C-alpha positions as CSV (number, residue, x, y, z in Angstrom):
1,M,30.8,-10.6,95.2
2,R,31.1,-9.2,91.6
3,Y,31.8,-5.7,93.0
4,L,34.4,-7.0,95.3
5,L,36.3,-8.7,92.4
6,L,36.0,-5.5,90.4
7,I,37.5,-3.4,93.2
8,I,40.4,-5.7,93.9
9,T,41.1,-6.1,90.1
10,A,41.2,-2.4,89.7
11,I,43.6,-2.0,92.6
12,F,45.9,-4.7,91.2
13,F,45.8,-3.1,87.7
14,Y,46.7,0.4,88.8
15,A,49.2,-0.5,91.5
16,C,51.3,-3.0,89.5
17,A,55.1,-2.6,89.5
18,S,58.1,-4.7,88.8
19,T,61.2,-5.5,90.9
20,D,64.7,-4.5,90.0
21,Y,67.1,-7.4,89.0
22,T,64.4,-10.1,89.0
23,N,61.7,-8.2,87.1
24,R,58.9,-9.8,89.1
25,S,55.5,-8.2,89.1
26,Q,54.5,-6.8,92.5
27,L,51.6,-4.9,94.0
28,M,52.8,-1.5,95.2
29,L,50.5,1.0,96.9
30,L,53.3,3.2,98.3
31,S,55.4,5.5,96.2
32,D,59.2,5.6,96.5
33,K,59.0,9.0,98.1
34,E,56.5,7.7,100.8
35,E,58.5,4.6,101.5
36,M,61.8,6.5,101.9
37,A,60.1,9.0,104.2
38,L,59.0,6.1,106.4
39,G,62.6,4.9,106.3
40,E,64.0,8.2,107.4
41,Q,61.6,8.5,110.3
42,S,62.3,5.0,111.5
43,A,66.1,5.6,111.3
44,K,65.7,8.7,113.4
45,E,63.8,6.9,116.1
46,I,66.3,4.0,116.1
47,L,69.2,6.3,116.5
48,Q,67.5,8.2,119.3
49,N,66.7,5.0,121.3
50,A,69.4,2.5,120.5
51,K,73.0,2.4,121.8
52,I,75.7,2.8,119.2
53,S,78.6,0.4,119.6
54,R,82.0,1.8,120.5
55,N,83.9,-1.1,118.9
56,A,86.0,0.8,116.4
57,I,87.2,-2.3,114.5
58,Q,83.7,-3.7,113.9
59,T,82.3,-0.3,113.1
60,K,84.9,0.2,110.4
61,M,84.2,-3.3,109.1
62,V,80.5,-2.6,108.7
63,E,81.2,0.8,107.0
64,R,83.9,-0.7,104.7
65,V,81.7,-3.6,103.5
66,G,78.5,-1.6,103.4
67,V,80.0,1.2,101.3
68,R,81.4,-1.3,98.8
69,I,78.1,-3.0,98.3
70,A,76.2,0.3,98.2
71,N,78.5,1.4,95.4
72,V,77.2,-1.4,93.2
73,A,73.5,-1.2,94.3
74,N,72.6,1.4,91.7
75,R,70.6,3.6,94.0
76,P,72.1,7.0,93.8
77,D,69.0,8.4,95.3
78,F,69.7,6.7,98.6
79,K,71.5,8.5,101.4
80,W,73.6,5.6,102.6
81,E,74.5,5.3,106.3
82,F,75.9,2.3,108.2
83,H,75.5,1.9,112.0
84,L,76.7,-0.7,114.5
85,L,74.2,-1.1,117.4
86,Q,75.1,-2.6,120.7
87,G,72.9,-5.6,121.3
88,E,72.8,-9.4,121.5
89,Q,70.4,-9.8,118.6
90,I,71.8,-11.8,115.7
91,N,70.3,-9.4,113.2
92,A,70.8,-6.6,110.7
93,F,68.4,-4.6,108.5
94,C,68.3,-1.9,105.9
95,L,65.6,0.8,105.8
96,P,64.3,2.4,102.7
97,G,66.6,5.2,101.7
98,G,69.8,3.3,102.6
99,K,70.0,3.4,106.4
100,V,71.7,0.1,107.4
101,F,71.9,-1.2,111.0
102,V,73.9,-4.2,112.3
103,Y,73.9,-5.5,115.8
104,T,77.1,-6.6,117.6
105,G,75.5,-10.0,118.3
106,L,75.7,-10.7,114.6
107,M,79.3,-9.4,114.3
108,D,80.4,-12.0,116.9
109,L,79.5,-14.7,114.3
110,V,81.0,-13.0,111.3
111,A,84.5,-14.4,110.4
112,N,85.5,-12.0,107.7
113,D,84.4,-9.3,105.2
114,D,82.9,-11.9,102.8
115,E,80.6,-13.3,105.5
116,L,79.5,-9.8,106.5
117,A,78.9,-9.1,102.8
118,V,76.4,-12.0,102.7
119,V,74.3,-10.3,105.4
120,L,74.5,-6.7,104.2
121,S,73.9,-7.6,100.6
122,H,70.9,-9.6,101.6
123,E,69.4,-6.8,103.7
124,I,70.2,-4.2,101.0
125,A,68.5,-6.5,98.4
126,H,65.3,-6.5,100.5
127,T,65.2,-2.7,100.3
128,I,66.1,-2.5,96.6
129,L,63.4,-5.0,95.9
130,R,61.0,-2.9,98.0
131,H,59.9,-5.9,100.0
132,G,58.7,-3.9,103.0
133,A,56.4,-1.7,100.9
134,E,55.2,-4.7,99.0
135,R,54.2,-6.4,102.3
136,M,52.5,-3.3,103.5
137,S,50.5,-3.2,100.2
138,M,49.5,-6.8,100.4
139,Q,48.5,-6.4,104.1
140,N,46.3,-3.4,103.0
141,I,44.7,-5.5,100.3
142,R,44.1,-8.3,102.8
143,Q,42.3,-6.0,105.1
144,I,40.2,-4.5,102.4
145,G,39.3,-7.9,101.1
146,G,38.4,-9.2,104.6
147,S,36.3,-6.1,105.3
148,L,34.3,-6.4,102.1
149,L,33.8,-10.1,102.3
150,G,32.8,-9.7,105.9
151,L,30.1,-7.2,104.9
152,I,28.8,-9.6,102.4
153,V,28.7,-12.5,104.9
154,Q,27.1,-10.2,107.5
155,S,24.3,-9.2,105.1
156,Q,23.7,-12.7,103.7
157,A,24.3,-14.9,106.7
158,P,25.0,-12.8,109.9
159,E,25.1,-15.9,112.1
160,Y,28.4,-16.9,110.4
161,T,30.1,-13.5,110.7
162,S,32.3,-14.4,113.7
163,L,33.3,-17.7,112.2
164,F,34.2,-16.1,108.9
165,N,36.4,-13.5,110.6
166,Q,38.4,-16.2,112.4
167,A,38.7,-18.4,109.3
168,Y,39.7,-15.5,107.1
169,S,42.4,-14.3,109.5
170,V,44.0,-17.7,109.8
171,G,43.6,-18.7,106.2
172,S,44.9,-15.6,104.6
173,N,47.9,-15.5,107.0
174,V,49.0,-19.1,106.4
175,G,48.0,-19.2,102.8
176,V,49.2,-15.8,101.6
177,M,51.2,-13.7,104.0
178,L,53.7,-16.3,105.3
179,P,54.6,-17.9,102.0
180,F,54.9,-14.3,100.7
181,S,57.5,-13.6,103.3
182,R,59.4,-16.8,102.6
183,S,59.6,-16.0,98.9
184,H,61.0,-12.6,99.7
185,E,63.8,-14.1,101.7
186,L,64.8,-16.4,98.8
187,E,64.6,-13.5,96.4
188,A,66.8,-11.3,98.6
189,D,69.3,-14.2,98.8
190,K,69.4,-14.3,95.0
191,V,69.8,-10.6,94.5
192,G,72.2,-10.3,97.4
193,I,74.5,-12.8,95.8
194,A,74.5,-10.8,92.6
195,L,75.4,-7.7,94.6
196,M,78.2,-9.6,96.3
197,Q,79.6,-10.7,93.0
198,K,79.5,-7.2,91.5
199,A,81.3,-5.9,94.6
200,G,84.0,-8.5,94.3
201,Y,83.3,-10.6,97.3
202,N,83.5,-14.4,97.5
203,T,80.0,-15.6,96.9
204,Q,80.8,-19.1,98.3
205,A,80.7,-17.4,101.7
206,A,76.9,-17.4,101.4
207,I,76.9,-21.2,101.8
208,T,79.4,-21.3,104.7
209,F,77.7,-18.4,106.5
210,W,74.2,-19.9,106.4
211,Q,75.6,-23.3,107.4
212,K,77.0,-21.6,110.4
213,M,73.7,-19.9,111.1
214,A,71.7,-23.1,110.6
215,T,69.7,-24.3,113.6
216,D,68.9,-27.9,114.4
217,E,66.5,-30.0,112.4
218,K,63.5,-29.1,114.5
219,D,62.9,-26.2,112.0
220,S,62.7,-28.6,109.0
221,S,59.0,-27.6,108.5
222,D,58.6,-24.0,107.4
223,F,54.8,-24.1,107.1
224,L,54.2,-21.6,109.8
225,S,57.4,-19.6,109.4
226,T,58.2,-16.3,107.7
227,H,61.6,-17.6,106.7
228,P,62.5,-20.6,104.7
229,S,64.1,-23.5,106.6
230,D,67.9,-23.4,106.8
231,T,68.1,-26.5,104.6
232,K,65.9,-25.1,101.9
233,R,67.8,-21.8,102.0
234,I,71.2,-23.4,101.6
235,Q,69.9,-25.6,98.8
236,A,68.5,-22.6,97.0
237,I,71.8,-20.7,97.3
238,Q,73.8,-23.8,96.1
239,E,71.6,-23.8,93.0
240,I,72.2,-20.1,92.4
241,L,76.0,-20.5,92.6
242,K,76.2,-23.4,90.2
């Protein structure tokens, strides 16, 4: 057990980084170069397989709002691109390196540039904060920790190996990975609002947009969710905007 703690402590020590804007400490096992290479590869695959929307008005809107936010994101190393994909998904995302994708299903719910800025600034914030690479790093640590602990259990009490593997998988997912994802969402909301403000958009649109997106109260418990509940998210945004 002592060796396990030493190994994990060494990894945390040498892979410690801090986020832009929030200055939060984070574990990072991927370099910027490696992360952006993954983003470039993913973008190529998406563009090869997805259908690009022919809606000229919505496409121009995505590009107009996206460029305005990118201009204040302070990432001159990013090669920004903005694409509108045909699909019913109410979704958008930004890949490392600045490749932004929006689905037409989301555009059908966006009333104006301010509301679209809420979404794009949030997704761009995820990338600036390197949330994807941080999750990959935490997942790697989780796997390393599980493997090492499993070896200890197997050597000391082999009859409990199967039970340990099941308990570790559930416990680390619910206790670590899911809350980790929820905290990322709220952090991206905070930084996204800062980007909106710098770009000159109406930050109050963050409240009205998420109220529009809110589902019914059946999601009031976010214990097993990767995203915070709609109520909690709106409350957090209201606090930010005070």
